[in-house]
N, C-alpha and C positions, 0 to 999 in steps of 0.2 A: 684315554682323552678325557679331560675334565668335562664335567656335565655342561658348564655354560658354553664351552667351545663347541661341543656337540650340538647344543640349542642353536647357536649362532650359525653353524655351518648348515643345519638342516633348514633354517629360516632362509639363508641365503639362496639354497638351492630351490626353494619354493618361490621366492620373490625374483630371481634372476630369470627374465623371460627367454623363451627359445621359440624356434619355428614350430616344433611339435605342439608345444603348448599353445601357441597361437591358433593352430588348425583345430584343437579341441575347443578353446575358449571362446573363439568368435561366434561359431554356430550356437554353442550352450548360452551365451549371453542373449543373443536373438530369441532363441526358444523361451527362455525364462522371462523375458520381457513380454513375449506374446501370451504366454501362461498368465502372468500378472495381470495383463490387460483383460484377458477373458474372465479372470476371477472377479474383477470389478465390475465388468460388464454384465455378468449373470448372478450378481449378488441379489437374492430375494428382498423383496421391500418389506421391512418389518413394522410393526406398530399398529395402531388403531387410527381409523379416521376420525379426526376431532372437528366439531363444528362449534365456533364460538359466537356467543350472542352478547348484545348489549343489554340485556334484561334478564331478570331471575326466573323467567318461565318458558325459556326456548321459543319465543315468539318471533314472527317475521323472519326474513332471510338472514342467514349469518353473516356476520361481518368478515370473519376468516374461517377457511377450511384448510386444515393441514393434518399430516401424518405425525403422530407422536408415537415414539417408540416405547415409553413407559408412562404410567400415570402417576406421577409423584411431583406436584406442583404446590409452591407457596403462591399467595396473592401477587407477589411481585413478579412472578414468572408468567403469569396469565394477563396481567394488566396491559403489557405492550400490544397484545393481540386484540384487544377490545377497547371500547370507549372507556376513558377514564371517569367512571361512576362507581357509586358504591355497590351497585348490584350488577352482576352478569351471571351467565350460565354456559355450560359446555355439555355437548352430547358426543360421546366416543362410540364408535360401531366397529366391529370386525370379527376375527375369529382367535379363539384360544385353542392352540394345538397341545393336545396331551399326549405326552410320550409313551405312557403305559398305563393299563387298568390299575387304578389305585383310589383310596381315599385321600382327599385334599382338604385342607383348611383354605377358606378364601375369606378375605377381609377387606373392609373399605374404612378408612379414616377420613372424616371430612369436617369441615367447619365453612358453610352451614350443611345444607342437606345433601344427600346422594342416594341412588338406587343402582342396583346392579341386576340385570337380566342375563339369564343363561339359557340358551336354547328357547328363548321367548317366555321363560318363567322366571318371576321375581324371587331372588334368592338372598338377597341382602337389602334391608329397608332402613335407611338411615336419614329419612327425611325429617323435616322441620328446621327451625331456626334455633342454633345452639353452638356452643363451643366445640373445638376438636373432639370427636368421639368416634370410637371404633366399634364396627358391627362385624361379626365373625359367623361363619357357618362351616360345617362339616360336611361334605358331600362325595358320593362316589361318582368317578368320571371314567368313562371308558375311552380307550386309545382312539384318537382321531380329532377332528375339527369340532368345535363347539361355538355357536354363534353367541356373541356377547356384546351387550350394550350397557353402557354406564352413563348415568345422568347426574349432572352436579350442578349446585347453584350456591351463590354466595350473595346474602342479602346486606352485607356490610361487615366492617370489622376487619379482622386479620385475613381470613381466607386460607384454606388448606384442603387437598385432596390427595389420597394415596391409596393404590389399590395392590394388594399382595395376594399371592396364593402359594401355600406350602404343602409338600407331602408328608403324610404321616407315616412314621415307622417306629414302632414301639411307643415309647412315651416321648421321643424326641420329635422336633420339626426340622425338616431339611428343605432348603430352598432348591428345587431341581432346576435344571437347564431347560427353562420353558420359553416359548416364544409366542408373541401376539402378531398376527398378520391382518392386513385389510381384505384379504381374499383367502379362500381355503387352500391349503397346501397338502401334498403327498407326504408319506413316510420318508421316501427318498429324498425329497427336497428339504425336508427338516433335518435329516442327517447331514445332508450336504451344508446346510446353513449352520449347523453346530460346529462342523470341522473347519468351515471356511476361514475364520480368523487364524488358526493355526497354519493353514495352508498358505494364507497371505503373508504372514510373518516369515515362514520358511522361504518363501519365493523372493521376499524383499532382501533377506540375509545373502541369498545365492546371487541376486542380481547386484548387489553391491560388490561381492566378492569378485564375481566374474568382471563386473564393470571396471573396478580398480585395476585388476590384472590386465585387461584388454587394454587400458589407458597407458599402463606402464609399458606395453610392447611398443605403443606408438611413441611415447616419450623417451624411450631408450634411443631412438634415432636422432633425437634433439639432444640430449645430455649424453656426451660421450663418456666411457670409463667410469661408471658409476660404482661406487662401493656400496656396501650393506647399508650404512648409515645414510647415504643419499637415496637409495631405494625406500627405506624406511621413511625418509623426508617426503618423497614423492607419494607414497602411500597416504600419509598424514595429510598432505595438501588435497589429494583426491578425495579423501572422506570429507574434510572440510567443504570442499567444493560441491560435492554432491548433496551434503547437508544443506547448504546454502541455497543450491539449486532448488531442492525440494521446498524450502521454506518460502522463496520468493515466487516460485511458480504455482505451487499449491495455494497460496495466499494471494495470488495475483489480483489485484483489485481492477474490476472493469468500471470503476466509478470516475465520474467527472465531477467531483466535488470541488467547492471554493473556486476561486478565480483563475489560478494558473492553468490547470489542466483543461478546464473548458475553453479558455481562450486559444491555447495552443491548438486543440483539436478542431474548434470551430473555424479557426484561420486556416487550417489545412483542408477542411471540407469545403470552405468558400473559395480557396485556390483551385481545388480540384473541379469546382463547377464553373468558376468565372475567370480563371486564369491566374498566371503570376502576379504576385503583390495584392491581390484582392482578398483582404481579410475583414473588410467591412461588411456590416449588416444593413440592409435597407427595410426599416420598419415604418410602414405608412401609418400605423396607429399612433406613432409618436406625435406627429404634428396634430393628429385629430384630437387627442388628449390635451396636448400643451395649449392649443389655441382655444379650448373650451373652458380654460380656467377662468373664472370671473375675478378671483383674486389670485394673481400669479405668485406661486410660492417662489422661494429664493432658488438661484440657479443650481447651486450645490445640491440643494434638497432634491430638485427635480431630476438632476442627472442620476443621482442615486436611486430614485424611485422607477425610472424608466430604463434603466440600464441593467442588462444581465451581468453577472460576475465577470470581471475581467475586462469589461467594456465600458465605455461611456458615450453619452450622446454628444456628438460633435456638432451637429446641425439640426435644430429643432424644426426647422421649416421643410428640410427634405427628409428628415427622418433617418439620417446616417448615424450609425452607431459604430464606433471604432474601437479595434483592439488596443488595449493599453500596453502590450508587451511587444519586445523586439520580434521579428518574424522568423528568427533562426529556426526555433522549434517547429513552427508550422512548415518551414521548408523542408526541415528534416523528416516530418511525418507524411508530407505530401506524396511520395511515391507509394507508401504503404496504404494510404487512403485510396489511392487511385486503383490499387491492385486488388485490396480486400476490404475497403470500407473501413469506417471508424473503428469497428472492433478488432481489426488486425493490429491497429496502433498500440493496444495495450500489451501486446507481446514484444514490442521494439525495445523498450528499455530494459526489461528483465533479461533478455536475451544478449543485448549490447553489454550490459554490465557483467553478466557471466563471462562473455569473451574477454572484457578487460580484466577481470580477475586473472585470468589465465596469462594475459599478456603482462601484467604487473609482475607475476610470479616468474614468468620466463625471463624478462628482461633483467629483473633484480638478481635472479639466480645466476644467469649467464655472465653478467658484468660484475658481480659483487661475490655473492656466495649463496648456496641454496637455503641456508638458514635465515639469510637476509631477506630472501624472497619469500619464505614462508611468513616471516613475522610482518613484513610490508603488506602483502596482499591479505593477511588476517586482521591487522589493526586497521587498515584503510577501509575494509569493506564490511567488517563483522561488528557494526555498531547500529543502534536503534535508528537515527536519522537517515542512514544510507539505507538500511533495510526498508523503511517504510516509503522512502522516496524512490526505491527501485520499482515499486509497483504502481507508481503514479506518473503520469505524463508530465514531468516537471523539469525544470532547466537546470537544477542543483547538480545532479549526477553528470550531465554532459559538460557542465561547467569544470566540474572536478577532473574529468578525464581529459578534457581538451587542454586545460591548463597545464596539468602534470606531464602530458605528452609534449606540449610545446618546450618546457624547460628541459625535459629529457633529451630531446632532439637537438637543442642548442649545446648542451653539456657533451652530448655524444660527439657532435661536429668539434668541438674544441679538443677531443681526444683523438678524433680519426682525420680530421681536415678534409672532410667532403661537404661542399657546399649543398648538396642535395638536403641535407638535415636542415639547413637554414630555411629552405623552401618549404619543407614540411612543418617546420616550427611556425613559420609565418602563416601558412594555411590554418593550422590548429588555433593559433591566437586570433587571426581574423574573424574565423567562423565563431569562436567563443564570444566575440562582441556582438554578433548577431543573435545569440542565445540569451545574454545578459549583459546589460550595460556595464555594471560593476566589475566584470571581468577585466576591464581596463587596468585594475590593480595589478593584475598578471605582468603588465609591462614593467613594473618597478624591478621585480628580480631580473627580468630579461635585460634591461638596461644595465643592471649591477653586473651582470656577467660579461656584457661587452666592456664594461668599465674595468673589470677585473683583468681581462685579456689585454687590454691597452696598457695598463699598468705594468704587466708582466713583460710584453712583447715590444712596446713602444713603436708599433707599425701601424700608423693611423690610416694609411691608404688602404692596406689589406683589410683591416678592421671595418673601415668604412664601406668597402665593397661587400663584405659579408653581412653588414647591416642592410644593405640594400637588397640582398638576396632574402633577407628576413622581411624587409618593409613591404616589398612589391606583393607578395601573396597576402600580407595583412590588408593591403589596400584592395586587391582583387576579390578576396573571400570575404572581407569585412566591411570596409568604409564604403566602397563602390556600391555593392548591393543594398546596403542600408540607406545610402544616399538616393538611390533610385526608388526604394520603397516609399521613403517620406516624401519625395517629390511627387510620386503618384498619389499619395493620400492628401497631402496639404499644399502641394505646389511650391514647397520650400525644400532645399538641400539640407540634410543633416539636423532635422528637427526631432528632438526627443518626443516619442509618443506619449511619455507620461506627462500628466497635467499636475499642477500644484495640489488639486484634490486628491489625487491617488498617490502622490510621492511622499515617501518618508522625508521628514525634515531633519538636517544636521544641525546640532548645537553642541558646543563645548559643554554646556550644562548637563548634557546626556552621558558624559564620558563616564563618570564614576558609577552610574546605575548600570550603564552597559557593560563595563568590565566586570562588575559583580555578577550580572546576569550570564555573560558568556564563561566566566570562570566556573560558575556553578554548573553551567550546562556541560562543559568538557568534563567536569568532574563526575556528573550523572551518566555521561556517555561512555566514558572510557574507564572510570573507577580510580580508586587511589593507587592501585598497582601500575596500571596503564600510564597514569600521568608522572608517576615516580621514575618508572623507566624511560619515559620520553625525556624528562628533565636530565636524567643520567646520561642518555644519549646525546642530547645538546651539549652538556659538559665534555663529553668524550670527543665530539667533533671539534669543539674549540681548542682543546689542549693538543690534539694531533694536527700537525701541519698539512698533511695530505687531505684530511677531511675537512679542514677549516673553511675553505670557500664554499663547498657544497652544503656545509652546514650553516653558514652565514646566510646564503641565498634561500635555503628552506626557511630559516628564521625570519628573513625579511618578508618572504610570500606570506607566511602564516601571520606575522605581526600586521601587515598591511590590511588583510581581511578583519583581523580581530579588532584593530583600532578603528577602521571604518565603520564597520557595523556597531561598534560600541557607542559611536558618536551618533547614531541614527535614532529617532524617536520610534520607530518600529523595530521590534526584536523578535527573532525566531531562531530556534536551535538549528533549523536546516540552512541558514544563511551561511554558516561557517563551513558546510560541506566541501566547497572547492578548495579550501586549505588543508582538509584532513590528510591527503597524501603525504604532506610535507611534515605533519605531525607524526604520522605512521613511519616516516624516515628516521626521525628522532627514536622512536619506540624500537625500531630494527637496529639501529646503532647501539642502543643501550642494551638489548638483548644480546647481541653479537659480542659486545665488549664484556658482559657478565659470563656469557659461554666460555670465554677464554680461560676461566678458571678450571674447567673440566677438559681442557683440550687434549690431555694425556689419555683420558679414558673416553673414547669416541661414544659408546653406547649411553654412558651416563650424561654426556654432554647433548645427545640426541633427545633423552628423556626431559632433560632440564629445558631445552628449546622447545619440546613438544608441549610442555606444560604451559609456557609463556605463549605459545602460538595459540593454543585452544583457548587461552583466557578471554580474549575479547568476545569470542563466540558464546563461551559459557556465561559470561557477564551479561551479555545483551539478549540472547535468545529467549531467556524465560520472560522477558518484558515485552517481547515483540507479538503484537496482537492484531495487526492489520488484516482485516478480513475483506470478503468481496461484497460490495455494494452495488447492486445492480440498477444504476440509475437509467439505463436505456429501458428496461423492463418496466420500471416504476413510471417513467414518463410516458410510455405508449399505453399502460393501463389507465393513467389518468386521462390522456386523450379520449380513450374508449369510453370512459365515464363522463367526461366533460363535454365532449364534441369539439368541433373545429372553431365554432364561434364562442370562444371562452377567454377569460383573463383569469390569470392565477396569481395571487399574492402568496410569496413564499419567502425564503431566505437563500440558503445555500444552493438549493435546486434551480434557481432562476436560470442558470445557464444550461444544464442538462435539459430541462424541460423545453427551452427555446431551441436546443440543438436537436433533440430527438423527437418532440412533438410537434414543433413549429408554432406554439402557442405564444401569446403575449404574456410575459412574466413581468411582475411589479415587486420591488423590494419592500416587504412588509415591515422589517425591523428599522429600516432607514426613513421611514415616513412619520412626519408628525401628524397629530390628530386632525387639525383642520383641513390639511392637504388630503388625508386619507379619506375623510368624510366627502369631500368635493369630488375625488377621484371615483369613488363609489357611485356617487350620483351620475356623473358623466357616462360610465361604463353602463349603468342600467338604463339610462336614457337612450343610449346608442344599441340597446338590446343584446348586450353581451350577457352571457352566464358567467358569473363571478363566483370564484373558488378560493378558499383559503386553505393553502397546504402548509401545515406546521411542521416544517422539516428540520427545525433546530431548537434548542432550549431557549435561545433568545427569541425566536418566533412564537413559540408557546407562552413564554413569560409576558411578552408584549401584548399578544392576544388576551391573555387573562386580565392584564392591566386595562386593555381597552373597554373589555366588557365590564369589569368590575366598576369602572369609573363612568359607565354609560356614555362613553365616546361612540360606541357602536352598540346597537341593541342585540342583546344575545339571542333574543327570539326570533331574529332574522336569519340565524344561522342552524343548518341541519347537517349533522354528520351523516355522511352518505357512505363512507368506506374508511378503511385503514389499509393503506398500501405499505407493506413491509413494516407495519407498526406505526406509520406515519398518518396522523389523522387529516382526512379531507373534509372540509366543510363546504357546503353550497350556500351562497348569500341569496337569500330572496327577500326583497324589500316589500314591506306591507303596504297595501294599496293607500292607506291614509297618509303614509309618507310620500 
């Protein structure tokens, strides 16, 4: 037997699941998962406890205390932890575990001064103001724990500190596998800690292998009569899916930044407390501040000043603050907020998106081809805008999923003639309007599908009935609840919640700039190869008669969103996310057409498709950097420091602080100097504690501008803390003022 056939037959025996393999793999998967969770749970804490001070002599209470795994910092690494001044100091304490009796070289490099104490004895003295300088000592250390303390200060200039220790053997220096701990450790714990990274890596590999095989067994019941290439394709999809899952769940953001996430979550919280349709906030301090102005600021300026992100003041006399977004996302989050509170909401979209990745793959694989499903799910989901919006409570991903499903259900009904699919399509389209107004653009391709059917069959009565089946759930799930919502808020039916103040303006003059912006955005998002294959897929659709109408519908959908947002004055990459599945369809058509070149050699065809399937992930993943920003923790810490009778000037955190801490927030960046000055006087007169929380670069720049131009007196501000690196100033007005 030729070698390649032997390898293929062996691979097929491994991949094709059986009942016996299922009995072994199922319990093995659960056992490995349990061991991995235990390994992470019992990982010893490494590093030294560092205390960061905003002066050069370790005076007063530290601004920040944290565990640092290594002492190797530039000034730019330390500055976010302390006040942005020329001088600062740090004190590290803990234990150095020595694995064996030996002589060691210990060294400290610093700019400016540093001291190292070992077992309460000074062993390295690098004090003074000087450029980067290294001090070194040769010392015998016995096996076990040794108490260590490192003091470092920087009086200005570049700033640098680095601590090393190296074992001496003959004339060479070898860096041993040493560890520093905040508390003493035993030899057994040390050996466990040394081997733990290898154990974790092995467990991850075993978990992936067993998980892929376990899912293959389940998927075999869905996909009948799979050959080797199909099994390889399923393995590839599962690897991509697991990688995607780890990325979006491990970097799941619990942040409520900006306007959209805060507004949606605050709306759901208000509904849970006050009943359906209640997304408004009642803030009694708004009329108090507004009525106290001697010189009334402009209406727009006051709205921005007194409104949290994503809301605006609707009635100054009653203190009513309304949500500027449609209520669909709040409706969607409401049951999760009721069950588990706001924190549970941050799991909703990642889990929902993972489910839709599988659904996209399954539908495309079942109705077209498994290669088509691979490329569609890969190109639609593995890109930066989708990655980043998967971990935020935003309307972009639900819009994408609802519109794609709506068109798919209509297309499916035209093939199977079951009016149930029209009802499902109408429900998706209707609810999409509750999520975002601009999803009305999705009705353009829907109407084009009905028109295409009419031109083909010329049965207007039957088509009219089908359209009614579609339109009724649109009314029931979209228009009617939205009308009830706006009537409850404003006493008017079908009133847009957006105001001209917050609404993007559409002008023909924006078109050229918008087309340029979104073209560059797509090029950055999908790369040159992705765009080229999508263009090739579009051409392939237009050439072949069977693909022509699906291709034209996809082109019409994508073009509608592209042109609409190009005409808007506000532009953002995420706005085009609802149209990504239709661009992904072109990419899938392009890859499938290109794969036909290798149709006689299935394995080479699979390798070719695999490379193009992994391409979107490989292109996007290195750029994906969304992390976890714990706005809830920051807000509660701020409330603890500020108290309940506080008003906070900030920027992006105005919503989260209002949601989590219940404090009055005012938008610093949107306030002109006279209004800010008068607002400060009103708040101080009403016995409020006033704080400035500089939570964005815009807020920091504006604060520096105000103090440098003497619009506000810098002597009235005292830095009291840094919460996750964000400076918090307490405003105390001088008695003379």
